[in-house]
N, CA, C, O and the ligand as a Tripos MOL2 file, in Angstrom:
@<TRIPOS>MOLECULE
protein
  305   303    77     0     0
PROTEIN
NO_CHARGES

@<TRIPOS>ATOM
      1 N           0.8380   -1.2050    0.0050 N.3       1 MET1
      2 CA         -0.0030   -0.0050   -0.0030 C.3       1 MET1
      3 C           0.8710    1.2510    0.0010 C.2       1 MET1
      4 O           0.6040    2.2100   -0.7230 O.2       1 MET1
      5 N           1.9050    1.2280    0.8190 N.am      2 LEU2
      6 CA          2.8090    2.3680    0.8900 C.3       2 LEU2
      7 C           3.5010    2.5920   -0.4550 C.2       2 LEU2
      8 O           3.6780    3.7210   -0.9120 O.2       2 LEU2
      9 N           3.8840    1.4700   -1.0670 N.am      3 LYS3
     10 CA          4.5610    1.5440   -2.3600 C.3       3 LYS3
     11 C           3.6390    2.1400   -3.4280 C.2       3 LYS3
     12 O           4.0740    2.8860   -4.3050 O.2       3 LYS3
     13 N           2.3660    1.7930   -3.3260 N.am      4 LEU4
     14 CA          1.3840    2.3090   -4.2890 C.3       4 LEU4
     15 C           1.2270    3.8090   -4.1020 C.2       4 LEU4
     16 O           1.1850    4.5580   -5.0770 O.2       4 LEU4
     17 N           1.1430    4.2470   -2.8620 N.am      5 LEU5
     18 CA          1.0080    5.6800   -2.5700 C.3       5 LEU5
     19 C           2.2430    6.4400   -3.0610 C.2       5 LEU5
     20 O           2.1480    7.5360   -3.6130 O.2       5 LEU5
     21 N           3.4000    5.8200   -2.8390 N.am      6 PHE6
     22 CA          4.6490    6.4470   -3.2700 C.3       6 PHE6
     23 C           4.6700    6.5970   -4.7810 C.2       6 PHE6
     24 O           5.0590    7.6340   -5.3170 O.2       6 PHE6
     25 N           4.2310    5.5110   -5.4700 N.am      7 THR7
     26 CA          4.2020    5.5510   -6.9320 C.3       7 THR7
     27 C           3.2470    6.6310   -7.4100 C.2       7 THR7
     28 O           3.5610    7.3890   -8.3280 O.2       7 THR7
     29 N           2.0690    6.7000   -6.7780 N.am      8 ILE8
     30 CA          1.0780    7.7100   -7.1750 C.3       8 ILE8
     31 C           1.6350    9.1150   -6.9340 C.2       8 ILE8
     32 O           1.4730   10.0170   -7.7560 O.2       8 ILE8
     33 N           2.2910    9.2710   -5.7910 N.am      9 GLY9
     34 CA          2.8900   10.5640   -5.4770 C.3       9 GLY9
     35 C           3.9530   10.9520   -6.4920 C.2       9 GLY9
     36 O           4.0260   12.0980   -6.9330 O.2       9 GLY9
     37 N           4.7750    9.9700   -6.8530 N.am     10 LEU10
     38 CA          5.8510   10.2290   -7.8230 C.3      10 LEU10
     39 C           5.2650   10.6270   -9.1710 C.2      10 LEU10
     40 O           5.7180   11.5780   -9.8080 O.2      10 LEU10
     41 N           4.2400    9.8750   -9.5940 N.am     11 VAL11
     42 CA          3.5990   10.1630  -10.8780 C.3      11 VAL11
     43 C           2.9810   11.5620  -10.8360 C.2      11 VAL11
     44 O           3.0420   12.3080  -11.8130 O.2      11 VAL11
     45 N           2.3870   11.9060   -9.6910 N.am     12 TYR12
     46 CA          1.7520   13.2190   -9.5560 C.3      12 TYR12
     47 C           2.7890   14.3270   -9.6640 C.2      12 TYR12
     48 O           2.5610   15.3410  -10.3240 O.2      12 TYR12
     49 N           3.9380   14.1260   -9.0060 N.am     13 VAL13
     50 CA          4.9990   15.1370   -9.0480 C.3      13 VAL13
     51 C           5.5020   15.3190  -10.4780 C.2      13 VAL13
     52 O           5.6890   16.4430  -10.9450 O.2      13 VAL13
     53 N           5.7180   14.1920  -11.1680 N.am     14 VAL14
     54 CA          6.2020   14.2590  -12.5480 C.3      14 VAL14
     55 C           5.1630   14.9420  -13.4340 C.2      14 VAL14
     56 O           5.4870   15.8000  -14.2560 O.2      14 VAL14
     57 N           3.9060   14.5370  -13.2450 N.am     15 TRP15
     58 CA          2.8470   15.1170  -14.0600 C.3      15 TRP15
     59 C           2.6970   16.6090  -13.7660 C.2      15 TRP15
     60 O           2.5030   17.4130  -14.6780 O.2      15 TRP15
     61 N           2.7880   16.9650  -12.4960 N.am     16 PHE16
     62 CA          2.6500   18.3680  -12.1070 C.3      16 PHE16
     63 C           3.7850   19.1980  -12.6960 C.2      16 PHE16
     64 O           3.5700   20.2990  -13.2030 O.2      16 PHE16
     65 N           4.9990   18.6480  -12.6210 N.am     17 SER17
     66 CA          6.1570   19.3570  -13.1600 C.3      17 SER17
     67 C           6.0180   19.5380  -14.6600 C.2      17 SER17
     68 O           6.3020   20.6040  -15.2050 O.2      17 SER17
     69 N           5.5700   18.4610  -15.3220 N.am     18 PHE18
     70 CA          5.4050   18.5170  -16.7700 C.3      18 PHE18
     71 C           4.3570   19.5400  -17.1490 C.2      18 PHE18
     72 O           4.5380   20.3220  -18.0820 O.2      18 PHE18
     73 N           3.2460   19.5250  -16.4070 N.am     19 LYS19
     74 CA          2.1340   20.4230  -16.7090 C.3      19 LYS19
     75 C           2.5330   21.8780  -16.5120 C.2      19 LYS19
     76 O           2.1090   22.7510  -17.2680 O.2      19 LYS19
     77 N           3.3440   22.1350  -15.5010 N.am     20 ASN20
     78 CA          3.6910   23.5180  -15.1600 C.3      20 ASN20
     79 C           5.1070   23.8850  -15.6240 C.2      20 ASN20
     80 O           5.6700   24.8890  -15.1880 O.2      20 ASN20
     81 N           5.6700   23.0650  -16.5070 N.am     21 TRP21
     82 CA          7.0610   23.3070  -16.9130 C.3      21 TRP21
     83 C           7.2320   24.6550  -17.5680 C.2      21 TRP21
     84 O           8.1800   25.3870  -17.2800 O.2      21 TRP21
     85 N           6.2930   24.9840  -18.4670 N.am     22 ALA22
     86 CA          6.3790   26.2730  -19.1610 C.3      22 ALA22
     87 C           6.2740   27.4180  -18.1690 C.2      22 ALA22
     88 O           6.9730   28.4250  -18.2810 O.2      22 ALA22
     89 N           5.3720   27.2420  -17.1790 N.am     23 ARG23
     90 CA          5.1800   28.2970  -16.1980 C.3      23 ARG23
     91 C           6.4150   28.4310  -15.3140 C.2      23 ARG23
     92 O           6.8280   29.5350  -14.9600 O.2      23 ARG23
     93 N           6.9980   27.2780  -14.9640 N.am     24 ILE24
     94 CA          8.2020   27.2890  -14.1290 C.3      24 ILE24
     95 C           9.3450   27.9720  -14.9010 C.2      24 ILE24
     96 O          10.0930   28.7810  -14.3520 O.2      24 ILE24
     97 N           9.4530   27.6260  -16.1630 N.am     25 GLN25
     98 CA         10.5290   28.2110  -16.9780 C.3      25 GLN25
     99 C          10.3660   29.7150  -17.1030 C.2      25 GLN25
    100 O          11.3320   30.4650  -16.9630 O.2      25 GLN25
    101 N           9.1310   30.1620  -17.3680 N.am     26 SER26
    102 CA          8.8890   31.5930  -17.5270 C.3      26 SER26
    103 C           9.1130   32.3180  -16.2050 C.2      26 SER26
    104 O           9.6500   33.4260  -16.1880 O.2      26 SER26
    105 N           8.7100   31.7060  -15.1050 N.am     27 ALA27
    106 CA          8.9170   32.3110  -13.7980 C.3      27 ALA27
    107 C          10.4100   32.4100  -13.5100 C.2      27 ALA27
    108 O          10.8870   33.4200  -12.9930 O.2      27 ALA27
    109 N          11.1370   31.3570  -13.8470 N.am     28 TYR28
    110 CA         12.5870   31.3700  -13.6430 C.3      28 TYR28
    111 C          13.2310   32.4660  -14.4830 C.2      28 TYR28
    112 O          14.1090   33.1920  -14.0160 O.2      28 TYR28
    113 N          12.7790   32.5720  -15.7320 N.am     29 LYS29
    114 CA         13.3210   33.5900  -16.6260 C.3      29 LYS29
    115 C          13.0210   34.9930  -16.0970 C.2      29 LYS29
    116 O          13.8480   35.9000  -16.1840 O.2      29 LYS29
    117 N          11.8020   35.1460  -15.5400 N.am     30 GLU30
    118 CA         11.4240   36.4440  -14.9850 C.3      30 GLU30
    119 C          12.3500   36.8300  -13.8450 C.2      30 GLU30
    120 O          12.7640   37.9830  -13.7200 O.2      30 GLU30
    121 N          12.6690   35.8410  -13.0150 N.am     31 VAL31
    122 CA         13.5710   36.0950  -11.8850 C.3      31 VAL31
    123 C          14.9360   36.5040  -12.4000 C.2      31 VAL31
    124 O          15.5540   37.4380  -11.8870 O.2      31 VAL31
    125 N          15.4000   35.7960  -13.4200 N.am     32 GLN32
    126 CA         16.7070   36.0920  -13.9810 C.3      32 GLN32
    127 C          16.7320   37.5010  -14.5950 C.2      32 GLN32
    128 O          17.6990   38.2460  -14.4390 O.2      32 GLN32
    129 N          15.6500   37.8390  -15.2920 N.am     33 ASP33
    130 CA         15.5500   39.1610  -15.9200 C.3      33 ASP33
    131 C          15.5470   40.2450  -14.8590 C.2      33 ASP33
    132 O          16.1810   41.2900  -15.0080 O.2      33 ASP33
    133 N          14.8180   39.9740  -13.7800 N.am     34 GLU34
    134 CA         14.7400   40.9640  -12.6890 C.3      34 GLU34
    135 C          16.1030   41.1440  -12.0610 C.2      34 GLU34
    136 O          16.4960   42.2680  -11.7470 O.2      34 GLU34
    137 N          16.8300   40.0630  -11.8730 N.am     35 LYS35
    138 CA         18.1820   40.1470  -11.3130 C.3      35 LYS35
    139 C          19.0810   40.9630  -12.2330 C.2      35 LYS35
    140 O          19.8380   41.8210  -11.7780 O.2      35 LYS35
    141 N          18.9890   40.6840  -13.5370 N.am     36 ALA36
    142 CA         19.8250   41.3880  -14.5010 C.3      36 ALA36
    143 C          19.4610   42.8700  -14.5110 C.2      36 ALA36
    144 O          20.3220   43.7430  -14.6200 O.2      36 ALA36
    145 N          18.1500   43.1270  -14.3940 N.am     37 ARG37
    146 CA         17.6840   44.5120  -14.4190 C.3      37 ARG37
    147 C          18.2220   45.2650  -13.1910 C.2      37 ARG37
    148 O          18.6780   46.4040  -13.2900 O.2      37 ARG37
    149 N          18.1550   44.6030  -12.0510 N.am     38 GLN38
    150 CA         18.6320   45.2500  -10.8260 C.3      38 GLN38
    151 C          20.1410   45.4470  -10.8650 C.2      38 GLN38
    152 O          20.6560   46.4620  -10.3950 O.2      38 GLN38
    153 N          20.8370   44.4830  -11.4220 N.am     39 ALA39
    154 CA         22.2980   44.5660  -11.5240 C.3      39 ALA39
    155 C          22.6920   45.6840  -12.4720 C.2      39 ALA39
    156 O          23.6470   46.4200  -12.2220 O.2      39 ALA39
    157 N          21.9300   45.8060  -13.5890 N.am     40 GLY40
    158 CA         22.2650   46.8040  -14.5850 C.3      40 GLY40
    159 C          21.7270   48.1720  -14.2390 C.2      40 GLY40
    160 O          22.1250   49.1650  -14.8480 O.2      40 GLY40
    161 N          20.8290   48.2440  -13.2710 N.am     41 ALA41
    162 CA         20.1990   49.5370  -12.9250 C.3      41 ALA41
    163 C          21.2540   50.5250  -12.4270 C.2      41 ALA41
    164 O          21.1190   51.7340  -12.6170 O.2      41 ALA41
    165 N          22.2920   50.0080  -11.7950 N.am     42 HIS42
    166 CA         23.3080   50.8990  -11.2700 C.3      42 HIS42
    167 C          24.1410   51.5150  -12.4010 C.2      42 HIS42
    168 O          24.6650   52.6210  -12.2750 O.2      42 HIS42
    169 N          24.2450   50.7810  -13.4880 N.am     43 VAL43
    170 CA         25.0530   51.2670  -14.6100 C.3      43 VAL43
    171 C          24.2210   52.1670  -15.4990 C.2      43 VAL43
    172 O          24.5510   53.3390  -15.6820 O.2      43 VAL43
    173 N          23.1390   51.6270  -16.0580 N.am     44 LYS44
    174 CA         22.2770   52.4400  -16.8840 C.3      44 LYS44
    175 C          20.8920   51.8370  -16.9530 C.2      44 LYS44
    176 O          20.7480   50.6480  -17.2360 O.2      44 LYS44
    177 N          19.8680   52.6410  -16.6970 N.am     45 PRO45
    178 CA         18.4900   52.1560  -16.7750 C.3      45 PRO45
    179 C          18.1420   51.7620  -18.2040 C.2      45 PRO45
    180 O          18.6400   52.3300  -19.1760 O.2      45 PRO45
    181 N          17.2630   50.7610  -18.2880 N.am     46 LYS46
    182 CA         16.8890   50.2660  -19.5980 C.3      46 LYS46
    183 C          16.1110   51.2910  -20.3890 C.2      46 LYS46
    184 O          16.1900   51.3290  -21.6160 O.2      46 LYS46
    185 N          15.3360   52.1510  -19.6680 N.am     47 SER47
    186 CA         14.4480   53.0890  -20.3550 C.3      47 SER47
    187 C          15.2130   54.2530  -20.9610 C.2      47 SER47
    188 O          14.7360   54.9170  -21.8820 O.2      47 SER47
    189 N          16.4190   54.4930  -20.4260 N.am     48 ARG48
    190 CA         17.1710   55.6470  -20.9110 C.3      48 ARG48
    191 C          17.6540   55.4280  -22.3540 C.2      48 ARG48
    192 O          17.9530   54.3090  -22.7720 O.2      48 ARG48
    193 N          17.7150   56.5240  -23.0810 N.am     49 GLN49
    194 CA         18.1850   56.4650  -24.4650 C.3      49 GLN49
    195 C          19.6750   56.1300  -24.4840 C.2      49 GLN49
    196 O          20.4180   56.5410  -23.5920 O.2      49 GLN49
    197 N          20.1030   55.3970  -25.4790 N.am     50 PRO50
    198 CA         21.5270   55.0780  -25.5590 C.3      50 PRO50
    199 C          22.3610   56.3330  -25.7080 C.2      50 PRO50
    200 O          21.9750   57.2780  -26.3950 O.2      50 PRO50
    201 N          23.5220   56.3280  -25.0460 N.am     51 VAL51
    202 CA         24.3700   57.5260  -25.0530 C.3      51 VAL51
    203 C          25.1040   57.6590  -26.3840 C.2      51 VAL51
    204 O          25.4580   58.7590  -26.8080 O.2      51 VAL51
    205 N          25.3220   56.5310  -27.0260 N.am     52 VAL52
    206 CA         26.0960   56.5540  -28.2670 C.3      52 VAL52
    207 C          25.3080   57.2730  -29.3540 C.2      52 VAL52
    208 O          24.1330   56.9790  -29.5770 O.2      52 VAL52
    209 N          25.9550   58.2100  -30.0230 N.am     53 GLN53
    210 CA         25.3040   58.9360  -31.1050 C.3      53 GLN53
    211 C          25.9540   58.5590  -32.4380 C.2      53 GLN53
    212 O          27.0590   58.0190  -32.4940 O.2      53 GLN53
    213 N          25.2280   58.8660  -33.4880 N.am     54 ASP54
    214 CA         25.7900   58.6110  -34.8160 C.3      54 ASP54
    215 C          26.9100   59.6000  -35.0770 C.2      54 ASP54
    216 O          26.7770   60.8020  -34.8440 O.2      54 ASP54
    217 N          28.0020   59.0700  -35.5600 N.am     55 LEU55
    218 CA         29.1380   59.9250  -35.8740 C.3      55 LEU55
    219 C          29.2390   60.1120  -37.3850 C.2      55 LEU55
    220 O          29.1110   59.1700  -38.1680 O.2      55 LEU55
    221 N          29.4730   61.3650  -37.7560 N.am     56 VAL56
    222 CA         29.6120   61.6790  -39.1800 C.3      56 VAL56
    223 C          30.9580   62.3630  -39.3810 C.2      56 VAL56
    224 O          31.3720   63.1700  -38.5490 O.2      56 VAL56
    225 N          31.6400   62.0510  -40.4670 N.am     57 PRO57
    226 CA         32.9400   62.6830  -40.7060 C.3      57 PRO57
    227 C          32.7600   64.1530  -41.1230 C.2      57 PRO57
    228 O          31.8530   64.4890  -41.8840 O.2      57 PRO57
    229 N          33.6080   64.9800  -40.6260 N.am     58 CYS58
    230 CA         33.5820   66.3930  -40.9840 C.3      58 CYS58
    231 C          34.0100   66.5450  -42.4380 C.2      58 CYS58
    232 O          35.0290   65.9810  -42.8370 O.2      58 CYS58
    233 N          33.2510   67.3000  -43.2460 N.am     59 PRO59
    234 CA         33.6110   67.4780  -44.6550 C.3      59 PRO59
    235 C          34.9110   68.2430  -44.8520 C.2      59 PRO59
    236 O          35.5440   68.1370  -45.9020 O.2      59 PRO59
    237 N          35.3060   69.0020  -43.8630 N.am     60 LYS60
    238 CA         36.5230   69.8130  -44.0010 C.3      60 LYS60
    239 C          37.7730   69.0690  -43.5620 C.2      60 LYS60
    240 O          38.7510   68.9740  -44.3030 O.2      60 LYS60
    241 N          37.7240   68.5320  -42.3180 N.am     61 CYS61
    242 CA         38.9330   67.9230  -41.7860 C.3      61 CYS61
    243 C          38.8320   66.4180  -41.6650 C.2      61 CYS61
    244 O          39.8390   65.7460  -41.4450 O.2      61 CYS61
    245 N          37.6030   65.8660  -41.8090 N.am     62 GLY62
    246 CA         37.4560   64.4190  -41.7530 C.3      62 GLY62
    247 C          37.3220   63.8630  -40.3490 C.2      62 GLY62
    248 O          37.1700   62.6540  -40.1800 O.2      62 GLY62
    249 N          37.3750   64.7080  -39.3510 N.am     63 ALA63
    250 CA         37.2410   64.2300  -37.9750 C.3      63 ALA63
    251 C          35.7940   63.8130  -37.7320 C.2      63 ALA63
    252 O          34.8670   64.4410  -38.2420 O.2      63 ALA63
    253 N          35.6080   62.7640  -36.9600 N.am     64 TYR64
    254 CA         34.2590   62.2580  -36.7030 C.3      64 TYR64
    255 C          33.6310   63.0350  -35.5600 C.2      64 TYR64
    256 O          34.1620   63.0840  -34.4500 O.2      64 TYR64
    257 N          32.4900   63.6400  -35.8580 N.am     65 VAL65
    258 CA         31.7480   64.4030  -34.8380 C.3      65 VAL65
    259 C          30.3300   63.8570  -34.7780 C.2      65 VAL65
    260 O          29.8540   63.2410  -35.7320 O.2      65 VAL65
    261 N          29.6560   64.0850  -33.6540 N.am     66 ALA66
    262 CA         28.2810   63.6490  -33.4810 C.3      66 ALA66
    263 C          27.3910   64.3160  -34.5110 C.2      66 ALA66
    264 O          27.5270   65.5080  -34.7850 O.2      66 ALA66
    265 N          26.4680   63.5340  -35.0860 N.am     67 ALA67
    266 CA         25.5870   64.0690  -36.1120 C.3      67 ALA67
    267 C          24.7880   65.2380  -35.5820 C.2      67 ALA67
    268 O          24.2270   65.1700  -34.4880 O.2      67 ALA67
    269 N          24.7340   66.3080  -36.3520 N.am     68 GLY68
    270 CA         23.9570   67.4820  -35.9540 C.3      68 GLY68
    271 C          24.7820   68.5130  -35.1960 C.2      68 GLY68
    272 O          24.2940   69.5990  -34.8850 O.2      68 GLY68
    273 N          26.0450   68.1680  -34.8970 N.am     69 THR69
    274 CA         26.8980   69.1450  -34.2080 C.3      69 THR69
    275 C          28.0060   69.5870  -35.1410 C.2      69 THR69
    276 O          28.4540   68.8400  -36.0110 O.2      69 THR69
    277 N          28.4370   70.8290  -34.9360 N.am     70 ALA70
    278 CA         29.4930   71.3770  -35.7830 C.3      70 ALA70
    279 C          30.8440   70.8990  -35.3200 C.2      70 ALA70
    280 O          31.0770   70.7150  -34.1250 O.2      70 ALA70
    281 N          31.7230   70.7000  -36.2570 N.am     71 CYS71
    282 CA         33.0900   70.2660  -35.9120 C.3      71 CYS71
    283 C          33.8480   71.4290  -35.2950 C.2      71 CYS71
    284 O          33.5600   72.5960  -35.5630 O.2      71 CYS71
    285 N          34.8100   71.0890  -34.4740 N.am     72 SER72
    286 CA         35.5680   72.1470  -33.7870 C.3      72 SER72
    287 C          36.3710   72.9900  -34.7720 C.2      72 SER72
    288 O          36.6970   74.1440  -34.4930 O.2      72 SER72
    289 N          36.6870   72.4040  -35.9270 N.am     73 CYS73
    290 CA         37.4820   73.1570  -36.8810 C.3      73 CYS73
    291 C          36.6550   74.2760  -37.5100 C.2      73 CYS73
    292 O          37.2040   75.2950  -37.9290 O.2      73 CYS73
    293 N          35.3190   74.0860  -37.5790 N.am     74 GLU74
    294 CA         34.4620   75.1270  -38.1280 C.3      74 GLU74
    295 C          34.2220   76.2380  -37.1160 C.2      74 GLU74
    296 O          34.0410   77.4010  -37.4770 O.2      74 GLU74
    297 N          34.2240   75.8620  -35.8490 N.am     75 LYS75
    298 CA         34.0030   76.8580  -34.7900 C.3      75 LYS75
    299 C          35.2010   77.7980  -34.7020 C.2      75 LYS75
    300 O          35.0470   79.0010  -34.4900 O.2      75 LYS75
    301 N          36.3980   77.2320  -34.8690 N.am     76 ALA76
    302 CA         37.6220   78.0280  -34.6870 C.3      76 ALA76
    303 C          37.7630   79.0670  -35.7780 C.2      76 ALA76
    304 O          38.7320   79.8270  -35.7860 O.2      76 ALA76
    305 ZN         36.3320   69.5450  -39.0260 Zn       77 ZN77
@<TRIPOS>BOND
     1     1     2 1
     2     2     3 1
     3     3     4 2
     4     3     5 am
     5     5     6 1
     6     6     7 1
     7     7     8 2
     8     7     9 am
     9     9    10 1
    10    10    11 1
    11    11    12 2
    12    11    13 am
    13    13    14 1
    14    14    15 1
    15    15    16 2
    16    15    17 am
    17    17    18 1
    18    18    19 1
    19    19    20 2
    20    19    21 am
    21    21    22 1
    22    22    23 1
    23    23    24 2
    24    23    25 am
    25    25    26 1
    26    26    27 1
    27    27    28 2
    28    27    29 am
    29    29    30 1
    30    30    31 1
    31    31    32 2
    32    31    33 am
    33    33    34 1
    34    34    35 1
    35    35    36 2
    36    35    37 am
    37    37    38 1
    38    38    39 1
    39    39    40 2
    40    39    41 am
    41    41    42 1
    42    42    43 1
    43    43    44 2
    44    43    45 am
    45    45    46 1
    46    46    47 1
    47    47    48 2
    48    47    49 am
    49    49    50 1
    50    50    51 1
    51    51    52 2
    52    51    53 am
    53    53    54 1
    54    54    55 1
    55    55    56 2
    56    55    57 am
    57    57    58 1
    58    58    59 1
    59    59    60 2
    60    59    61 am
    61    61    62 1
    62    62    63 1
    63    63    64 2
    64    63    65 am
    65    65    66 1
    66    66    67 1
    67    67    68 2
    68    67    69 am
    69    69    70 1
    70    70    71 1
    71    71    72 2
    72    71    73 am
    73    73    74 1
    74    74    75 1
    75    75    76 2
    76    75    77 am
    77    77    78 1
    78    78    79 1
    79    79    80 2
    80    79    81 am
    81    81    82 1
    82    82    83 1
    83    83    84 2
    84    83    85 am
    85    85    86 1
    86    86    87 1
    87    87    88 2
    88    87    89 am
    89    89    90 1
    90    90    91 1
    91    91    92 2
    92    91    93 am
    93    93    94 1
    94    94    95 1
    95    95    96 2
    96    95    97 am
    97    97    98 1
    98    98    99 1
    99    99   100 2
   100    99   101 am
   101   101   102 1
   102   102   103 1
   103   103   104 2
   104   103   105 am
   105   105   106 1
   106   106   107 1
   107   107   108 2
   108   107   109 am
   109   109   110 1
   110   110   111 1
   111   111   112 2
   112   111   113 am
   113   113   114 1
   114   114   115 1
   115   115   116 2
   116   115   117 am
   117   117   118 1
   118   118   119 1
   119   119   120 2
   120   119   121 am
   121   121   122 1
   122   122   123 1
   123   123   124 2
   124   123   125 am
   125   125   126 1
   126   126   127 1
   127   127   128 2
   128   127   129 am
   129   129   130 1
   130   130   131 1
   131   131   132 2
   132   131   133 am
   133   133   134 1
   134   134   135 1
   135   135   136 2
   136   135   137 am
   137   137   138 1
   138   138   139 1
   139   139   140 2
   140   139   141 am
   141   141   142 1
   142   142   143 1
   143   143   144 2
   144   143   145 am
   145   145   146 1
   146   146   147 1
   147   147   148 2
   148   147   149 am
   149   149   150 1
   150   150   151 1
   151   151   152 2
   152   151   153 am
   153   153   154 1
   154   154   155 1
   155   155   156 2
   156   155   157 am
   157   157   158 1
   158   158   159 1
   159   159   160 2
   160   159   161 am
   161   161   162 1
   162   162   163 1
   163   163   164 2
   164   163   165 am
   165   165   166 1
   166   166   167 1
   167   167   168 2
   168   167   169 am
   169   169   170 1
   170   170   171 1
   171   171   172 2
   172   171   173 am
   173   173   174 1
   174   174   175 1
   175   175   176 2
   176   175   177 am
   177   177   178 1
   178   178   179 1
   179   179   180 2
   180   179   181 am
   181   181   182 1
   182   182   183 1
   183   183   184 2
   184   183   185 am
   185   185   186 1
   186   186   187 1
   187   187   188 2
   188   187   189 am
   189   189   190 1
   190   190   191 1
   191   191   192 2
   192   191   193 am
   193   193   194 1
   194   194   195 1
   195   195   196 2
   196   195   197 am
   197   197   198 1
   198   198   199 1
   199   199   200 2
   200   199   201 am
   201   201   202 1
   202   202   203 1
   203   203   204 2
   204   203   205 am
   205   205   206 1
   206   206   207 1
   207   207   208 2
   208   207   209 am
   209   209   210 1
   210   210   211 1
   211   211   212 2
   212   211   213 am
   213   213   214 1
   214   214   215 1
   215   215   216 2
   216   215   217 am
   217   217   218 1
   218   218   219 1
   219   219   220 2
   220   219   221 am
   221   221   222 1
   222   222   223 1
   223   223   224 2
   224   223   225 am
   225   225   226 1
   226   226   227 1
   227   227   228 2
   228   227   229 am
   229   229   230 1
   230   230   231 1
   231   231   232 2
   232   231   233 am
   233   233   234 1
   234   234   235 1
   235   235   236 2
   236   235   237 am
   237   237   238 1
   238   238   239 1
   239   239   240 2
   240   239   241 am
   241   241   242 1
   242   242   243 1
   243   243   244 2
   244   243   245 am
   245   245   246 1
   246   246   247 1
   247   247   248 2
   248   247   249 am
   249   249   250 1
   250   250   251 1
   251   251   252 2
   252   251   253 am
   253   253   254 1
   254   254   255 1
   255   255   256 2
   256   255   257 am
   257   257   258 1
   258   258   259 1
   259   259   260 2
   260   259   261 am
   261   261   262 1
   262   262   263 1
   263   263   264 2
   264   263   265 am
   265   265   266 1
   266   266   267 1
   267   267   268 2
   268   267   269 am
   269   269   270 1
   270   270   271 1
   271   271   272 2
   272   271   273 am
   273   273   274 1
   274   274   275 1
   275   275   276 2
   276   275   277 am
   277   277   278 1
   278   278   279 1
   279   279   280 2
   280   279   281 am
   281   281   282 1
   282   282   283 1
   283   283   284 2
   284   283   285 am
   285   285   286 1
   286   286   287 1
   287   287   288 2
   288   287   289 am
   289   289   290 1
   290   290   291 1
   291   291   292 2
   292   291   293 am
   293   293   294 1
   294   294   295 1
   295   295   296 2
   296   295   297 am
   297   297   298 1
   298   298   299 1
   299   299   300 2
   300   299   301 am
   301   301   302 1
   302   302   303 1
   303   303   304 2
@<TRIPOS>SUBSTRUCTURE
     1 MET1         2 RESIDUE 1 A MET
     2 LEU2         6 RESIDUE 1 A LEU
     3 LYS3        10 RESIDUE 1 A LYS
     4 LEU4        14 RESIDUE 1 A LEU
     5 LEU5        18 RESIDUE 1 A LEU
     6 PHE6        22 RESIDUE 1 A PHE
     7 THR7        26 RESIDUE 1 A THR
     8 ILE8        30 RESIDUE 1 A ILE
     9 GLY9        34 RESIDUE 1 A GLY
    10 LEU10       38 RESIDUE 1 A LEU
    11 VAL11       42 RESIDUE 1 A VAL
    12 TYR12       46 RESIDUE 1 A TYR
    13 VAL13       50 RESIDUE 1 A VAL
    14 VAL14       54 RESIDUE 1 A VAL
    15 TRP15       58 RESIDUE 1 A TRP
    16 PHE16       62 RESIDUE 1 A PHE
    17 SER17       66 RESIDUE 1 A SER
    18 PHE18       70 RESIDUE 1 A PHE
    19 LYS19       74 RESIDUE 1 A LYS
    20 ASN20       78 RESIDUE 1 A ASN
    21 TRP21       82 RESIDUE 1 A TRP
    22 ALA22       86 RESIDUE 1 A ALA
    23 ARG23       90 RESIDUE 1 A ARG
    24 ILE24       94 RESIDUE 1 A ILE
    25 GLN25       98 RESIDUE 1 A GLN
    26 SER26      102 RESIDUE 1 A SER
    27 ALA27      106 RESIDUE 1 A ALA
    28 TYR28      110 RESIDUE 1 A TYR
    29 LYS29      114 RESIDUE 1 A LYS
    30 GLU30      118 RESIDUE 1 A GLU
    31 VAL31      122 RESIDUE 1 A VAL
    32 GLN32      126 RESIDUE 1 A GLN
    33 ASP33      130 RESIDUE 1 A ASP
    34 GLU34      134 RESIDUE 1 A GLU
    35 LYS35      138 RESIDUE 1 A LYS
    36 ALA36      142 RESIDUE 1 A ALA
    37 ARG37      146 RESIDUE 1 A ARG
    38 GLN38      150 RESIDUE 1 A GLN
    39 ALA39      154 RESIDUE 1 A ALA
    40 GLY40      158 RESIDUE 1 A GLY
    41 ALA41      162 RESIDUE 1 A ALA
    42 HIS42      166 RESIDUE 1 A HIS
    43 VAL43      170 RESIDUE 1 A VAL
    44 LYS44      174 RESIDUE 1 A LYS
    45 PRO45      178 RESIDUE 1 A PRO
    46 LYS46      182 RESIDUE 1 A LYS
    47 SER47      186 RESIDUE 1 A SER
    48 ARG48      190 RESIDUE 1 A ARG
    49 GLN49      194 RESIDUE 1 A GLN
    50 PRO50      198 RESIDUE 1 A PRO
    51 VAL51      202 RESIDUE 1 A VAL
    52 VAL52      206 RESIDUE 1 A VAL
    53 GLN53      210 RESIDUE 1 A GLN
    54 ASP54      214 RESIDUE 1 A ASP
    55 LEU55      218 RESIDUE 1 A LEU
    56 VAL56      222 RESIDUE 1 A VAL
    57 PRO57      226 RESIDUE 1 A PRO
    58 CYS58      230 RESIDUE 1 A CYS
    59 PRO59      234 RESIDUE 1 A PRO
    60 LYS60      238 RESIDUE 1 A LYS
    61 CYS61      242 RESIDUE 1 A CYS
    62 GLY62      246 RESIDUE 1 A GLY
    63 ALA63      250 RESIDUE 1 A ALA
    64 TYR64      254 RESIDUE 1 A TYR
    65 VAL65      258 RESIDUE 1 A VAL
    66 ALA66      262 RESIDUE 1 A ALA
    67 ALA67      266 RESIDUE 1 A ALA
    68 GLY68      270 RESIDUE 1 A GLY
    69 THR69      274 RESIDUE 1 A THR
    70 ALA70      278 RESIDUE 1 A ALA
    71 CYS71      282 RESIDUE 1 A CYS
    72 SER72      286 RESIDUE 1 A SER
    73 CYS73      290 RESIDUE 1 A CYS
    74 GLU74      294 RESIDUE 1 A GLU
    75 LYS75      298 RESIDUE 1 A LYS
    76 ALA76      302 RESIDUE 1 A ALA
    77 ZN77       305 GROUP 0 **** ****
């Protein structure tokens, strides 16, 4: 009788795990994402715009400057 209960319990655990595998995986992924988000929050928030701007070569001197800004050679 005990063996039967054990077998039923084992089957239930396996079935339960199988049934909720996708949910377990997504929950695990959520935890990992949250951890990554918290770890990266100190460096740069996800919502913030990237700091890197497009660089364009200056037509006069060829130096790369941020798009939309004048090169220092033109200012001088
Ligand atoms: Zn220039």
